[in-house]
Residue, then its C-alpha position, 0 to 999 in steps of 0.5 A: m460474447n465474453i463470459k467471465n468465470e468466477e476466477d476472472n471476477k475474483r481477480d478483477e475484485m482484487k485489482s480494484s481493492y488493491e488500487s482503491d486501497y493504494q489510492l487511500i494511502l496516497s491521498s492520506i499522505e497528500r492531506k498530511d494525515l501521516n498516522k492514517a496513511e501509515k495505518l493504511a500502508k501497514k494493512f496494505s503491506l500485510a495484505w499484499p506483501a509481495v507488492p513493493n508499493g506498501w513497503s515504499a509508502l511506509a518508508y516514505i511516511n517514516f522518512i517524512k516523520k523523521d523516523y529514519k531507522k524505520s524508513i530504512e527498515y521498510n526500504e530493506k523490505l523492498l529488496 
């Protein structure tokens, strides 16, 4: 019998939230809704600053928008 404690449940919730938030960013990019994708990616990056996915998404979104300066700034945050 595997009984999860409260810490395990919180970790599972965070992982689920992380994955669903990132999928929303990707689907917005695919639909070419770059303003929504950028807003979601900024929120994601603030919530998960140590995770490179949000910064990478922001760099990519700004590259598509031809805002190369911002794209470079977000790429630098990846490092």
